[in-house]
VOBADO-654716 format. One record per atom (N, C-alpha, C, O, CB): x, y, z; residue in one letter. Coordinates in steps of 0.2 Angstrom, whole numbers, plus 5000, padded with zeros to 4 digits. Glycine has a CB too. Layout:
% VOBADO-654716
XYZA/...
This chain:
% VOBADO-654716
500449945000X/500050005000X/500450065000X/500950075004X/499550005006X/500350114996X/500750174995X/500350225000X/499750235000X/500750204988X/500750265003X/500450325007X/500750385005X/501450395005X/500550305015X/500350435004X/500650505002X/500250555006X/499650555007X/500550514994X/500650605009X/500450655013X/500650725009X/501150735008X/500650655020X/500150765008X/500250825005X/500050885010X/499450885012X/499850834998X/500450935011X/500350985015X/500051045011X/500351065006X/500951015019X/499451065012X/499151125008X/498851165014X/498351155017X/498551095004X/499151225014X/498951275019X/498251305018X/497851325022X/499351335019X/497951295012X/497251315010X/496751265012X/496151285013X/497251325002X/496951205013X/496551155016X/496351165023X/496851165027X/496851085015X/495751175025X/495551195032X/495451135036X/495451135042X/494951235032X/495251075033X/495051015036X/495450955033X/495450955027X/494351005037X/495750905037X/496050855033X/495550815029X/494950805031X/496350805039X/495850795023X/495450755019X/495850695017X/496350695015X/495250795012X/495550635017X/495850575015X/495450545009X/494850535009X/495850525021X/495850525004X/495650494998X/496050434997X/496650424997X/495750544992X/495650374996X/495950314995X/495750294987X/495150294985X/495650255000X/496250284983X/496250264977X/496450194976X/496950174978X/496650304972X/495950154973X/496150074973X/495750044967X/495250074964X/495950044979X/495949994964X/495649954959X/495049914961X/494649894957X/496149914955X/495049894968X/494549854971X/494549864978X/495049884981X/494549784968X/493949854981X/493849854988X/494149784991X/493949734989X/493149864991X/494649794996X/494949734999X/494749735007X/494549785009X/495649734998X/494849685010X/494749675017X/495249725021X/495049755026X/494949605020X/495849735018X/496249785021X/496049855021X/496049895026X/496949775018X/495749875015X/495449945015X/494849945019X/494750005022X/495349955007X/494449895019X/493849905023X/494049915031X/493749945034X/493349845022X/494549875033X/494749875040X/495049945041X/494949975047X/495249825041X/495449975036X/495750035037X/495150095038X/495250135042X/496150055031X/494650085034X/494050135034X/493750135041X/493550185043X/493550115028X/493650075043X/493350065050X/493750095055X/493550135060X/493149995051X/494350085055X/494850105060X/494850185060X/494850215065X/495550075059X/494950215054X/494950285053X/494250325055X/494350375057X/495150305046X/493750285054X/493150315055X/492950305063X/492450335065X/492550285051X/493350275066X/493250265074X/492750215076X/492550215081X/493050335076X/492550175071X/492050125072X/492250065077X/491850035080X/491750095066X/492950055077X/493249995080X/493450025087X/494050055087X/493749955076X/493150005092X/493450025099X/494049985100X/494149925099X/492950015104X/494550015103X/495249975105X/495149925111X/495349875111X/495750025107X/494749955116X/494649905121X/493949865121X/493549875117X/494549955127X/493949815126X/493449775126X/493249765134X/493649765138X/493549695124X/492649775135X/492349775142X/492349695145X/492049655142X/491649805143X/492749685150X/492749625153X/492449625160X/492549685164X/493449595154X/492149575163X/491849575169X/492049525174X/492149465172X/491049575168X/492249545180X/492449495185X/492249515192X/492449575194X/493249475184X/491949475196X/491749495203X/491349555203X/491449595208X/492349505207X/490849565198X/490449625198X/490749685196X/490449745197X/490149635205X/491349685194X/491749745192X/491849745184X/492049685181X/492349755195X/491749795181X/491949805174X/492649825173X/492849875176X/491449845170X/493049795168X/493749825167X/493749825159X/493549785156X/494249775170X/494149885157X/494249895150X/494849855148X/495449875151X/494249965148X/494849805144X/495349765142X/495649795135X/495249795131X/495149695142X/496249805135X/496549825129X/496749765125X/496949715127X/497249865130X/496649775118X/496749715114X/497449685115X/497549625114X/496649735107X/497949725116X/498649705117X/498749655122X/499249615122X/499149765117X/498349665128X/498449625133X/498049555133X/498149515137X/498249655140X/497649545128X/497249485127X/497749425125X/498149435121X/496749495122X/497649365128X/498049305126X/497649265121X/497849245116X/498249265132X/496949255124X/496549215120X/495849235122X/495749265127X/496649135121X/495349225118X/494649235119X/494249165117X/494349145112X/494349295115X/493849145122X/493549075120X/492849075123X/492649115127X/493949015123X/492449035120X/491749025122X/491648955125X/491948905123X/491249025116X/491348955131X/491248895135X/490548895139X/490448955142X/491848875139X/490148845138X/489548855142X/489048905140X/488748935145X/489648855150X/489048925134X/488648985132X/488849055134X/488549095133X/487948975135X/489449055136X/489749125138X/490449135135X/490749085133X/489849125146X/490649195134X/491249205131X/491749235136X/491549285140X/491149255125X/492349215136X/492849235141X/493549265137X/493649235132X/493049175146X/493849315140X/494449345138X/494949325143X/494849335149X/494349415137X/495549295141X/496049285146X/496649335145X/496849345139X/496349205144X/496849365150X/497449405150X/497949385156X/497849335159X/497249485152X/498449415156X/498949405162X/498649415169X/498849385174X/499649445161X/498149465169X/497849475175X/497249435177X/497049435183X/497549545175X/497149385173X/496549335174X/496149325168X/496249345163X/496249355180X/495549295170X/495049285165X/494449325167X/494249335172X/494849205166X/494149355161X/493549395162X/492949375157X/493149345152X/493749465160X/492349385160X/491749375156X/491649425151X/491749485153X/491149365160X/491549415145X/491449465140X/490749455137X/490449405136X/491949455134X/490349515137X/489649515135X/489549525127X/489049555125X/489249565139X/489949495124X/489949495116X/489949425114X/490249385117X/490449545113X/489749415108X/489749345105X/490449345102X/490749395100X/489249335100X/490749285101X/491349275098X/491449305091X/491949335090X/491549195098X/490949295087X/490949325080X/491049405081X/491349435076X/490349305076X/490649435086X/490749505086X/491449525089X/491649575086X/490249525092X/491749485093X/492449505095X/492949495089X/493349535088X/492649455101X/492749445085X/493249425079X/493149485074X/493749505071X/492949365075X/492649525074X/492549585070X/492949645073X/493249685069X/491849595068X/492949645079X/493249705083X/493949695083X/494349745083X/492949715090X/494249635084X/494949625085X/495349635079X/495149625073X/495049555088X/495949665080X/496449675074X/496549605071X/496849565073X/497049705077X/496349605064X/496449545060X/497149525059X/497349475057X/496149555054X/497649575060X/498349555059X/498649525065X/499149495065X/498749625057X/498349535071X/498549505077X/498149445080X/498449415084X/498649565082X/497549445078X/497149385081X/496849345075X/496749365070X/496549415085X/496849275077X/496649235072X/496149185075X/496249155081X/497149195068X/495649165072X/495149115075X/495449045073X/495649025068X/494449115071X/495449005078X/495748935077X/495248875078X/495348825076X/496248925083X/494648895080X/494048845080X/493448885081X/493448945082X/494148795086X/492848855081X/492248885082X/492148915089X/491748965090X/491648835081X/492548895094X/492548925100X/493148965103X/493148975109X/492348865105X/493648975099X/494249015101X/494549055096X/494649035090X/494748955104X/494849115099X/495249155095X/495849165099X/495849175105X/494849225094X/496449165096X/497049175099X/497449245097X/497349265091X/497549115098X/497849265101X/498249325099X/498949295097X/499349265101X/498349375106X/499049305091X/499649285087X/500349305091X/500849265091X/499749295080X/500349365094X/500949385097X/501049355104X/501649365107X/500849465098X/500549315106X/500649285112X/500749205112X/500749165116X/500049295117X/500849185105X/501049115104X/501749105105X/502149135102X/500849095097X/501849045109X/502549025110X/502848985104X/503348985102X/502648995117X/502348935102X/502548885097X/501948855094X/501348855097X/503048835099X/502048825088X/501448785085X/501748715084X/502348705081X/501248815078X/501448665086X/501648595086X/501248565080X/500648555081X/501548555093X/501548545075X/501248525069X/501248445069X/501048415064X/501548545063X/501448415074X/501548345074X/500948305075X/500948245073X/502048325080X/500348335077X/499748305078X/499448295071X/499448335066X/499248335082X/499148235069X/498848215063X/498248255062X/497748245065X/498748145062X/498248305057X/497648345055X/497548405059X/497148445057X/497048295055X/497848415065X/497748475069X/498448505071X/498948475069X/497348455075X/498348565073X/498948595076X/498848615083X/498348645085X/499048665071X/499348605087X/499348625094X/499648685095X/500248695093X/499648565099X/499348735098X/499648805099X/499848815106X/499348805111X/499148855097X/500448825108X/500648835115X/500748915115X/501148945112X/501348805116X/500348935120X/500349015122X/500849025127X/501048985131X/499649035124X/501049095127X/501549105132X/501349105139X/501749115144X/501749175130X/500749095141X/500449085148X/500449015150X/500248995155X/499849125149X/500748965145X/500748895147X/500148855145X/500148795145X/500848885154X/499648895142X/499048865139X/499148825133X/499548855128X/498448915139X/498848775131X/498848735125X/498148745122X/497648725125X/499148665125X/498148765116X/497548765112X/497548725105X/498148715103X/497248835111X/497048705103X/497048655097X/496648695091X/496148715092X/496848585098X/497048695085X/496648715079X/496248665077X/496448605075X/497248745074X/495648675076X/495148625073X/495348615066X/495648655062X/494448645074X/495148555063X/495348535056X/495048595051X/495348605046X/495048475054X/494448615053X/494148665048X/494548735048X/494548765042X/493448685051X/494948745053X/495348805053X/496148795051X/496448845051X/495248845059X/496348735050X/497048725049X/497248755043X/497848785043X/497148645048X/496948755037X/497148785031X/497248865032X/497748895030X/496648775025X/496748895036X/496848965037X/497448985041X/497749035040X/496148995040X/497548945046X/498148955050X/498748945046X/499248985047X/498148905056X/498848895042X/499448885038X/499548945033X/500148965032X/499348815034X/498948965031X/499049025026X/499349085030X/499749125027X/498349035023X/499049095036X/499249155040X/499949145042X/500349195042X/498849155046X/500249085043X/500949075045X/501349075039X/501949075040X/500949015049X/501149065033X/501549055027X/501848985027X/502348975024X/502049105027X/501448935029X/501748865029X/501448835023X/501648775022X/501548825036X/
């Protein structure tokens, strides 16, 4: 992507123009980010208290028992959003869905174990192991460039 900034003293308000041959996911995400539609934080609840969780501190987000939880170094928090809503809000360059019930933060991955037949074991930096379901293996391999 090319970026060009022009200083024009006659221009009273910043104006952003995107020229492209087609609409891509990257451009749509950029438009959402610039328009302020994507909040950086996510509300997490624990012990009757709401805490604003920054995306950078998330390790994984998973669904269990009809509820969605966000795991950070500070602990586990209940999130009042569905997993697909979180997937839309989270930075697509840093987070990837590994199953119908889990999203992981790629920057918090210690290693990927490819020795399991048909699946991938993901070791996270907090010591947790998660498994990529067969349905998502191709997507993970494409993300990793394998």
